[in-house]
C-alpha angles and dihedrals in degrees: 000000000000122000093249094053090045091054091046092051091047090051090051092051093047092047090051089050092051090050092060116103092244094064095035087060093050094041098056121098095242095048096117092057094045093047091048091051091049093049093047095045104040103024121196095309096059092220113184114258124207111254097240092048093051091049089054094046092050092052091048092050091047090053089056093047092051089064089066108078092202097055119101100221120190118237126238139061124293092260093050092049093049091052089048090051090049090056088051089055093242097110130039126197122210143142121270126217092278093052095253118140112244140175126229135177117256122231089257092057092045090051090052090049090051092052091051091046092053091050092052092056123089101243125189116232115217115000141161091247093056093049090047091049091052092048092047093048093048091047093050092044091052092047091055099040106034108117093205110093095204092049092051092048090049092052091050092048091051091050092048091049092050093049091045092052092049091049092049091048092054092044090053090058100255120163115284108233109221125215118254123238092250091051092052093045092052091047093050091048094051092045093052090047091056093046093047092056093059099080093055091048091052091045091055091054090047091051091050090056091046089053091049090050092052091049092049092051090048091050092050092049093047092050090198091126131049115262091238091056091051092051093047090050091052093050091049093048093046091051092047090048091058097043109026102045130068092231092050093051090048089052092050090049093050090046091052089048094056092046089061108074092189092056092048091049091049090050092052092048093049092049090048092052092049092049091048092053112123092237094051093080093064097037103044129056124213092264092052092046091050090049093053093042091054096051095111092046090048091054092045093051092049091050091049092053092049092047090047091053091048090049089054090055091049090047090052091054093045093049092051094047094047098043097039115101138173092264094065092117094064117123096248094052093046090051092051092049090050091049090050092049092049090047091054090050091049093048090052090065100035138056130256092258097050115119138194129193112243128163113247091224129026120250117279113263117225113216119188095199133013121209113257095198118047131200116288115199089209089068092062096077118149116248121247112280114264113245117218107247123229110257090219090062093058114111117254112243129189125220091252091053091051092049090050089062094048135090129286118306097235098173093052093044092049091053094047090048091053090050091050092052092049094058122105091249105040122211115262104214143002091255093057090044090052092049092055095055124100117261094259089063096043098074116135090250091058089067088065089048092054092048089050091054091047090053091050091052092048097238112165127216111265115249108236142145117297093251090052098047097099134048131195124254111199103207127191119208121218090255091057099256118132132225129180120214126196106223128176110263113260115190121216110224118231109244090213094060127075113269094245094047116102110248094234093057120083129219092249091057090054091053 
């Protein structure tokens, strides 16, 4: 990799880090005020706070900060600031076990608080305790991860020999080497740093389960995937969360710790001995001593919150499986699901006290006539399958028989009509012309053909008395049966007369 591409990739990684909510909180101009409010309101345990109470506490803290002329205090009420911090992913709002709406710090905000807390402590730079901790950690890590059996046995033998020699030395009455003040200070600082990181780790696991719950609810509402597939996906993701992520493995380790009563008792005793050390009075304040003393309770509270969030996911699955029935696709249920989905979308962009006027019941529908016979699924039976006929069984038809079943013979009718008009005594109407044709040209469909030709030539219907408006067309079907049709009378103009002269009036009469 060239130097230019290395610098570009480093810039991309650093830019992505600065875009994370943890650094956006620390990077803003009003970060000291926001961090102070978070530390004062939530403390080290990050216990959920009811929404109304947090709004009041924020306004009270802001009133105190405004007395300091050098403080950069954000504007807005407590409710507006909490909503702004939710959009920044520093606060999360949810329902507790009693159904009350509460606020809690996100893992990003807790990580920012931990960074600030570490910077406010007086930390030693290079010390013997830190070097010894590094050496011990590396040695223990190698003893548990070395793939060579003989090397691992050698490391364990050396550790056993060292511990045995130290034990024998103390049993024989040798001088007990006491820890120096710098050693104890460095040890307390590293221990509190490890303990302080636990709440943010638990919060990340809790947020992962909350995200999974939201995705499961969205998948159930969308109904674009089978319910069994959604459940299998949840089980796979929950298992991966506990085994494939750092936070999940830490959660499993802490859970295993609390299941072992002997380990919990040993942890309490070790913490008690460290807090009872003669040098602890001058090195630890009351807040630090309370923080170390509440380590077990801190782990237990974090586990309870994670388990509660996981139980909510399981309850969501159980509720869906129990309440879901085969009639879920009915119109009412689909409408309710759509209303719930739209309500969640609306709540994501509004506050808890926003309101909208909606009628409790829809308007009454007026129906003029109700169906007396409703749909019966038994009526929708498939017809019998159509069997392919044998071509040899098809009837033999001649060309003349096929033409007899076809449409009007316009070309033949046009020629016969021109011949009739050219005679000495022209035909008077379409009905009389049709009656003089041979039976093959007097099919019922030929009547439509004659009317089509009359429309092309622009012949108008003759004005006559009502009783003389129609004339009979005696049609002959191809099978020989007869049928008479009553058709409006259509006169045939005489080609020897002027176009505007009535066909029944002669030239002599006009003169």
